[in-house]
C-alpha positions in Angstrom: 110.5 34.9 110.2 109.1 35.3 113.7 110.9 37.2 116.5 112.9 34.8 118.8 114.3 37.3 121.3 112.1 36.7 124.4 112.9 40.1 125.9 110.4 41.5 123.4 106.6 41.4 123.4 104.0 41.1 120.8 104.0 44.9 120.4 107.6 44.8 119.2 106.8 42.2 116.6 103.9 44.4 115.3 106.3 47.4 115.2 108.8 45.3 113.2 106.2 44.2 110.6 104.8 47.7 110.3 108.3 49.0 109.5 109.1 46.2 106.9 105.7 46.3 105.1 103.4 49.1 106.4 100.7 48.8 103.7 100.5 45.0 103.8 97.1 43.7 105.0 97.4 42.2 108.5 93.8 41.3 109.0 90.9 41.2 106.5 87.3 40.9 107.7 84.8 39.9 105.0 81.3 41.2 105.3 79.1 38.6 103.6 76.0 40.8 103.6 77.2 43.1 100.8 80.3 41.3 99.7 82.6 44.0 101.1 85.5 43.7 103.4 87.4 45.7 106.0 91.2 45.6 105.6 93.7 46.7 108.3 97.3 47.2 107.2 100.1 46.6 109.6 100.6 50.4 109.8 97.0 51.1 110.6 96.8 48.2 113.1 99.9 49.5 114.9 98.4 53.0 115.0 95.2 51.8 116.6 97.0 49.6 119.1 99.3 52.5 120.1 96.3 54.8 120.6 94.3 52.3 122.7 97.4 51.3 124.8 98.0 55.0 125.6 94.4 55.3 126.8 94.7 52.1 128.9 98.0 53.2 130.4 96.3 56.5 131.5 93.7 54.4 133.4 96.6 52.8 135.4 95.6 49.2 134.4 99.2 48.0 133.9 99.7 44.5 135.5 95.9 44.1 136.2 93.6 41.6 134.6 90.8 42.9 132.3 88.1 40.8 130.6 87.6 41.1 126.8 84.0 40.6 125.8 83.5 41.1 122.1 82.1 39.5 119.0 83.6 42.2 116.7 86.6 40.7 115.0 89.0 43.6 114.6 87.8 45.2 117.8 89.0 42.1 119.7 92.3 42.0 117.9 93.1 45.7 118.5 92.0 45.5 122.2 94.0 42.3 122.9 97.2 43.7 121.3 96.8 47.1 123.0 96.6 45.3 126.4 99.9 43.5 125.7 101.4 46.8 124.4 100.4 48.5 127.7 101.4 45.7 130.0 97.7 44.9 130.9 96.8 41.2 131.2 93.8 40.4 128.9 91.4 37.6 129.8 89.4 36.6 126.6 86.0 35.2 127.4 83.0 34.1 125.3 80.4 36.6 124.4 77.6 36.4 127.0 74.2 36.0 125.3 71.9 35.2 128.2 71.4 35.3 131.9 73.0 31.8 132.5 76.1 32.8 130.4 76.4 36.0 132.3 76.6 33.8 135.4 79.7 32.1 133.9 81.2 35.5 133.0 80.6 36.7 136.6 82.4 33.6 138.0 85.4 34.1 135.7 85.5 37.8 136.7 85.8 36.9 140.3 88.3 34.1 139.7 90.6 36.4 137.7 90.1 39.3 140.2 89.5 41.5 137.1 89.9 45.3 137.4 87.8 46.1 134.3 85.7 44.8 131.4 86.3 46.0 127.9 83.2 45.4 125.8 80.5 46.9 123.5 77.9 49.4 124.7 75.2 46.8 124.4 77.1 44.3 126.6 77.9 47.1 129.1 74.2 47.7 129.6 73.5 44.0 130.2 76.5 43.7 132.6 75.5 46.7 134.7 72.2 45.0 135.4 74.0 41.8 136.2 76.3 43.5 138.7 73.3 44.2 141.0 72.1 40.6 140.7 75.4 38.9 141.3 76.7 41.4 143.8 80.0 42.0 142.0 82.6 44.3 143.4 81.9 48.0 142.6 85.6 48.4 141.9 85.3 46.6 138.5 85.0 49.2 135.8 82.9 48.5 132.7 84.6 50.3 129.7 82.4 50.1 126.6 83.6 50.8 123.0 87.2 51.7 123.9 88.3 50.6 120.5 86.2 53.2 118.8 87.2 55.9 121.2 90.9 55.2 120.8 90.9 55.3 117.0 88.8 58.4 116.8 90.8 60.6 119.2 93.6 62.9 118.1 96.2 62.1 120.8 99.8 62.3 120.0 101.4 58.8 119.8 104.8 59.7 118.4 107.4 57.7 120.3 104.9 55.5 122.0 106.3 51.9 122.2 105.2 48.7 123.8 106.4 47.5 127.2 109.5 45.4 127.3 108.5 42.1 128.8 110.5 39.2 130.2 109.8 35.5 129.6 108.1 34.9 133.0 105.8 37.9 132.6 102.1 36.9 132.3 100.8 37.7 128.9 97.2 36.6 129.2 94.8 34.1 131.0 93.2 31.5 128.9 90.0 30.2 130.6 89.2 26.7 129.5 85.8 26.2 127.9 82.8 25.4 130.0 84.3 26.4 133.4 81.6 27.9 135.6 81.5 26.6 139.2 85.3 26.0 139.2 86.8 28.3 136.5 90.3 27.4 135.5 92.4 30.2 133.9 95.6 28.9 132.3 98.5 31.3 133.0 100.3 31.9 129.7 103.6 33.8 129.9 105.5 35.6 127.2 108.1 32.7 127.2 105.3 30.1 126.9 103.8 31.9 123.9 107.0 32.6 122.0 108.2 29.1 122.4 104.9 27.6 121.2 104.7 30.1 118.3 108.2 28.9 117.2 107.0 25.3 117.3 103.8 26.2 115.3 105.9 27.9 112.7 108.3 25.0 112.4 105.5 22.4 112.2 103.0 24.3 109.9 105.6 26.2 107.8 103.8 29.5 108.0 105.8 32.6 107.0 105.2 36.2 105.9 104.0 35.1 102.5 101.3 32.8 104.0 97.6 33.5 104.2 95.6 32.2 107.2 91.8 31.9 107.0 90.1 31.6 110.4 86.5 31.3 111.6 87.5 30.0 115.1 86.3 31.9 118.2 88.8 34.5 119.6 88.6 33.1 123.2 89.5 29.6 121.9 93.2 28.8 122.2 93.3 27.5 118.6 91.7 30.6 117.2 93.6 33.1 119.4 97.1 31.6 119.4 97.1 29.5 116.3 95.6 32.1 114.0 95.4 35.7 115.4 98.7 35.7 117.3 100.5 33.5 114.8 99.7 36.2 112.2 101.5 38.8 114.4 104.3 36.4 115.0 105.0 35.6 111.3 103.9 38.9 109.7 101.5 37.1 107.3 97.9 38.0 106.4 94.9 36.6 108.2 91.2 36.6 107.1 88.8 36.5 110.0 85.3 35.2 109.5 82.8 35.2 112.4 82.1 31.7 113.8 78.4 32.3 113.4 78.9 33.1 109.7 80.6 29.7 109.3 78.0 27.8 111.3 75.1 29.4 109.4 76.7 28.6 106.0 79.8 26.4 106.1 80.4 27.0 102.4 81.6 30.5 103.5 84.7 28.9 104.9 85.7 27.1 101.7 84.7 30.1 99.6 87.0 32.3 101.7 89.9 29.9 101.2 89.2 29.9 97.4 88.8 33.7 97.2 91.8 34.7 99.2 94.0 31.8 98.1 94.5 30.8 101.8 97.4 28.5 102.6 96.7 27.7 106.2 93.2 27.0 107.7 91.5 24.5 109.9 89.4 23.6 113.0 88.0 20.8 115.0 87.0 17.6 113.2 83.2 18.4 113.3 83.8 21.4 111.0 85.0 19.2 108.1 82.0 16.9 108.6 79.7 19.9 108.5 81.2 21.0 105.2 80.6 17.5 103.7 77.0 17.4 105.0 75.9 20.9 104.3 77.6 22.2 101.2 75.6 21.4 98.0 77.1 20.3 94.7 76.2 23.6 93.2 78.0 25.5 95.9 81.1 23.3 95.6 81.3 23.7 91.8 83.1 27.0 91.8 85.6 26.3 94.6 89.4 26.3 94.1 91.1 24.8 97.1 94.4 24.2 95.4 96.2 26.9 97.5 95.3 25.1 100.8 98.6 23.6 102.0 97.8 22.9 105.7 94.3 21.9 106.8 94.9 21.4 110.5 92.5 19.3 112.4 92.6 19.3 116.3 90.8 20.2 119.5 88.8 16.9 119.4 89.4 13.3 118.3 90.3 13.2 114.5 88.3 10.6 112.6 89.7 8.8 109.6 86.3 8.6 108.0 86.1 12.5 108.1 89.4 12.7 106.3 88.2 10.2 103.7 84.8 11.9 103.2 86.2 15.4 103.0 89.0 14.5 100.6 86.6 12.6 98.2 84.0 15.4 98.4 86.4 18.2 97.5 89.1 16.6 95.5 87.5 18.0 92.3 88.0 21.5 93.8 91.7 20.9 94.1 91.9 19.7 97.7 94.7 17.2 98.3 94.7 14.5 101.0 98.2 15.3 102.1 97.0 18.8 103.1 95.2 17.2 106.1 97.3 18.0 109.2 96.0 16.2 112.4 97.6 17.7 115.5 97.3 17.5 119.2 97.5 20.3 121.8 95.9 21.8 124.8 95.6 25.2 126.6 97.8 24.0 129.5 100.6 23.6 126.9 99.8 27.0 125.4 98.6 25.2 122.3 100.6 22.9 120.0 102.1 19.6 121.4 102.5 17.3 118.3 101.9 17.7 114.6 105.1 17.0 112.5 104.1 14.6 109.7 105.4 13.2 106.5 104.3 14.7 103.1 101.9 11.8 102.7 98.3 11.6 104.0 97.9 11.1 107.8 98.8 7.7 109.1 96.0 5.4 110.4 96.5 2.7 113.1 94.1 -0.1 114.0 93.7 -0.2 117.8 91.2 -2.2 119.8 89.0 -2.8 116.7 88.9 0.9 115.7 90.9 3.1 113.4 92.9 6.0 115.0 94.5 8.9 113.2 98.1 9.9 114.0 98.5 13.3 115.6 102.0 13.5 114.2 105.5 13.5 115.8 106.8 15.6 118.6 108.6 18.8 117.3 112.1 19.6 118.7 111.7 21.6 121.9 108.6 19.7 123.1 108.8 16.4 125.1 106.0 13.8 125.3 105.9 10.6 127.3 103.2 8.0 127.8 103.0 7.2 131.5 101.3 4.1 133.0 98.6 5.6 135.4 98.9 2.7 137.9 102.6 3.0 138.7 104.0 6.1 136.8 106.5 4.1 134.7 107.2 5.1 131.1 105.1 3.0 128.6 106.6 1.0 125.8 105.7 1.5 122.1 102.1 0.5 121.4 101.3 0.5 125.1 98.4 2.9 126.1 98.8 5.3 129.0 98.4 8.9 130.0 100.0 11.5 127.7 102.4 13.7 129.7 104.3 16.6 128.3 107.2 18.9 129.2 108.9 21.9 127.5 109.0 25.7 127.6 105.5 25.8 126.1 104.0 24.1 129.2 102.4 26.6 131.5 102.7 26.7 135.3 99.0 25.9 135.8 95.9 27.8 136.7 95.5 31.4 138.0 95.0 31.5 141.8 94.9 27.7 142.2 97.3 25.1 143.5 98.3 23.2 140.3 100.6 20.7 141.9 98.3 17.7 141.0 98.7 18.7 137.3 102.3 17.5 137.2 104.0 14.1 137.4 107.6 14.1 138.6 109.8 11.6 136.8 113.6 11.6 136.9 113.6 15.0 138.5 111.6 16.6 135.7 108.0 18.0 135.8 105.7 16.4 133.3 102.2 17.9 132.8 99.5 15.3 133.1 97.1 16.0 130.3 94.4 13.6 131.3 94.4 12.2 127.7 95.2 8.7 126.8 97.5 7.7 123.9 100.3 5.6 122.6 103.4 5.9 120.4 103.9 3.9 117.2 106.8 4.6 114.9 107.5 7.8 116.9 104.0 9.2 116.1 101.4 10.0 118.8 98.0 8.4 118.6 95.4 9.9 121.0 93.1 7.1 122.0 90.7 8.7 124.5 90.5 10.6 127.8 91.5 9.5 131.3 89.8 12.6 132.7 86.0 12.9 132.3 86.1 16.0 130.1 83.3 16.3 127.6 84.2 17.6 124.1 81.5 19.1 121.9 82.4 20.8 118.6 86.0 21.2 119.7 85.2 22.8 123.0 85.9 21.3 126.4 83.2 21.1 129.1 83.6 20.0 132.7 80.8 17.5 133.6 80.3 19.0 137.0 79.4 22.4 135.4 76.6 20.8 133.4 75.5 18.7 136.3 75.3 21.8 138.6 73.2 23.6 136.0 70.8 20.7 135.9 70.6 20.1 139.7 69.6 23.7 140.2 66.8 23.9 137.6 64.0 22.0 139.5 63.3 21.0 143.1 62.3 17.4 142.0 66.0 16.7 141.1 68.2 15.1 143.7 71.0 17.8 144.3 73.8 15.2 144.0 72.0 13.0 141.5 73.0 14.2 138.1 75.7 12.5 135.9 76.8 14.1 132.6 79.0 12.2 130.1 80.0 12.1 126.5 79.1 9.2 124.3 82.5 8.1 123.0 82.5 7.3 119.4 79.3 9.2 118.7 79.8 12.8 117.4 79.1 15.5 119.8 76.6 13.5 121.9 76.1 14.4 125.6 73.9 12.2 127.8 72.5 13.2 131.2 71.3 10.7 133.9 69.0 12.5 136.4 67.8 11.0 139.7 64.3 12.1 140.9 63.7 12.6 144.6 61.6 9.8 146.1 59.0 12.3 147.4 58.7 13.8 143.9 58.3 10.5 141.9 54.5 10.4 142.1 53.7 13.9 140.9 56.6 14.8 138.6 55.7 16.1 135.1 58.4 14.2 133.2 58.0 15.9 129.9 58.1 19.4 131.4 61.1 18.5 133.6 63.1 17.1 130.7 62.4 20.3 128.7 63.5 22.4 131.6 66.7 20.4 131.9 67.3 20.7 128.2 66.8 24.4 128.2 69.0 24.9 131.3 72.0 23.0 129.7 71.6 24.7 126.3 71.3 28.1 127.9 74.3 27.8 130.3 76.8 25.9 128.1 75.6 25.9 124.5 75.3 22.1 124.6 72.3 20.4 123.2 71.9 17.1 125.1 71.5 14.0 122.9 69.4 12.3 125.6 68.2 13.1 129.2 67.2 10.1 131.2 65.1 10.5 134.4 65.8 7.6 136.8 64.9 6.6 140.4 66.8 7.6 143.6 70.3 6.0 143.9 70.0 4.9 140.3 73.4 6.4 139.3 76.4 4.1 140.0 78.8 5.6 142.7 82.0 4.6 144.4 82.0 3.6 148.1 82.8 7.2 149.0 79.8 8.4 147.0 81.6 9.8 143.9 79.7 9.6 140.6 81.1 6.9 138.3 80.5 8.6 134.9 82.3 5.9 132.9 80.0 3.3 134.4 77.1 5.5 133.6 78.0 5.5 129.9 78.3 1.7 130.0 74.9 1.4 131.8 73.3 3.7 129.3 74.6 1.7 126.3 73.5 -1.5 127.9 70.1 -0.2 129.0 70.5 -1.1 132.7 69.0 2.1 134.1 65.5 2.2 135.5 64.0 4.8 133.1 61.1 7.0 134.2 61.2 9.0 131.0 63.8 10.2 128.5 64.2 13.0 126.0 64.6 10.5 123.1 61.3 8.8 123.9 59.4 12.1 123.8 61.2 13.1 120.6 60.0 9.8 119.0 56.4 10.4 120.2 56.4 14.0 118.8 56.8 13.8 115.0 59.0 16.4 113.3 56.0 17.6 111.4 55.9 19.5 108.1 56.3 23.2 107.9 53.0 25.0 108.6 52.5 26.7 105.2 49.4 28.6 106.4 51.5 30.3 109.1 54.1 31.2 106.5 51.5 32.6 104.2 50.0 34.6 107.1 53.4 36.1 107.9 54.1 37.0 104.3 50.6 38.5 103.9 50.3 40.5 107.2 54.0 40.9 108.4 52.7 41.8 111.8 54.3 40.9 115.1 51.6 38.5 116.3 51.7 36.5 113.1 55.5 36.4 113.2 55.4 35.3 116.9 53.0 32.4 116.1 55.1 31.4 113.2 58.3 31.3 115.2 56.8 29.3 118.1 55.5 26.8 115.6 58.9 26.6 113.9 60.6 26.0 117.2 58.1 23.5 118.2 58.8 21.4 115.1 62.6 21.8 115.5 62.7 21.2 119.3 59.9 18.6 119.5 58.0 20.7 122.0 54.5 22.2 122.1 54.0 26.0 121.9 52.6 26.1 125.5 55.9 24.8 126.8 57.8 27.4 124.8 55.6 30.3 126.0 56.4 29.3 129.6 60.1 30.0 129.0 59.7 33.7 128.6 61.5 35.9 126.1 65.1 34.6 126.2 66.1 32.3 123.3 68.7 30.4 125.2 66.2 29.7 127.9 64.1 28.1 125.3 66.9 25.6 124.6 68.4 27.3 121.5 72.1 26.5 121.5 74.1 27.9 118.6 73.6 24.9 116.4 69.8 24.9 116.9 69.8 28.6 116.4 71.6 28.2 113.1 69.1 25.7 111.8 66.2 27.9 112.9 67.5 31.0 111.2 68.3 29.1 108.0 64.7 27.8 108.0 63.4 31.4 108.5 65.5 32.7 105.6 64.5 29.9 103.3 60.8 30.0 104.0 60.3 33.8 104.2 63.0 34.6 101.6 64.7 37.1 103.9 68.3 37.6 105.2 68.2 37.4 109.0 71.7 37.6 110.3 72.7 35.1 113.0 75.1 37.4 114.9 72.3 40.0 115.2 69.9 37.5 116.6 72.3 35.9 119.1 73.5 39.3 120.3 69.9 40.3 121.2 69.0 36.7 122.3 65.3 37.4 122.8 62.2 36.2 121.0 60.8 39.8 120.8 64.1 40.9 119.2 63.9 38.2 116.6 60.4 39.1 115.8 61.4 42.8 115.2 64.3 41.7 113.0 62.0 39.6 110.8 59.5 42.4 110.7 62.2 44.8 109.5 63.4 42.3 106.9 59.9 41.8 105.5 59.5 45.6 105.4 62.7 45.9 103.4 61.3 43.4 100.9 58.1 45.5 100.3 59.3 49.1 100.9 59.8 49.7 97.2 56.3 48.6 96.2 54.3 51.4 94.5 51.6 53.1 96.5 53.3 52.4 99.9 53.6 55.5 102.0 56.0 55.4 104.9 55.2 57.8 107.7 57.9 58.6 110.3 
């Protein structure tokens, strides 16, 4: 049972579990390369947390914000908990892979007024260079590999205990995905977290005997709060798989559930579709999913077709339809808002000629109302309006910003305006869409203006206020851009080159691969009388074909056939294994995957994200390399380096490993 006394912090929960079951595994990290695993007992986890917290305290960081930049699973967990233990405020952020993502990191750094960055040595080197470019304050310390230093030292930690926190004390800042130009750090207090953890435990039924399996990113609220911190709250065991390992081979998720007999695991809707589409019959044959009690599905619209497809696909492996657990939540509410359901399969409602999946009932301690946007009254059953919430899980808003417009006052009570649309039917919440213009891709939220800004800055031919980004509602993960070309640039614009530059700029800055990019004439985007972009009208105009189209990404994609794999280049690489051959092979492979010629790719330089490789494209590319060359290139290693030259060296090394045992080969060092 989780701790309910709000005068205690996460460190005290960890101490409690370490006393009750010191040798019990807290976190297990599988290493798929050699089928091994790292296991951290509650006692060893507490020891590492105490050592690092002592080190952090000596640097006088208590009460200050520090950024956590790490792709190492256990390193992140220890560092986050050590910050809480020492009274330091952690700010988890995505791992920065390229120059454009470093820009986002720098913006968050300034927004949070961070005192330090805890990261790896490789990241530290990259950030030190970025400091000069972005003119960041010299007072910000870069502290690499503090986790390793802490666990390797011989300091005395007897009697070291975690700080005693109060409910209103800030525990961490949760920056919402995609925020660059106007970053929004949700302020999560200890009271917010413990209240929401109690709700999650009540709704999902997780206890000390449960086994959580997670591949979700650490900086994502569902991965951090719903999996990592819920493990500490309940005293259960959690298996942590890298998100890249899942994306590269989705079967690793289900194999992990089968191997570790996981009871609780889930993710955004797209993850279940990915399993259905990518896992072969041979891979599914050995799975046993009968232990899976709660398959939560949230962070994006839940589709009934996904539930049906996944259940049919894996029912022979023991998966049961009633294990599906659609839920609704958001970072501004810490995490969970609704999710209570009957033992039966999720309820489906027909609304406006489409099927909507129930997100469950509201748990005790959380309050949800549907408010009519036009007059602020409470809506009746089956009447659509804006979802507004209240309760101790609801945060005060964003760090360093006036959050007054986030709330709606009704009957003297503050209700958080979520910007999501929904309705109640038989006391269950059905999320029907978004009032706000947020774009959701693979479970992550992106602000349209962040994408628009990245596009407007990538070429002088683009009108600075003439870019509209929107999500195609009802189409999975599809983002469309409408881009106005300046009048003076219409005559000479190289449309294909410009579209590729836009595509690469968006992929590099936000990890979004646009479905379509439409170049249009000046003033082609619909606006209000005050000049504000009308993104909803843009979506309608795109669907109805009312834009004047100069050129589009889809039209060029259709003109450039996918093409078959160039077997001669594959043979050349396997025969010579030299860097030139590997480079030619990679450029050809990216050309066929990205529908671009090699000359365009060479213009992009060395950075993979600048070439337009988001994580999904990178996954497809690396899987093709492994299949064609029969090697084992690791996605995490590639994305950490994020350069073409680095990928060439990795492949060269893999090919060398294949042939090093051949007789007659002499290796000179």
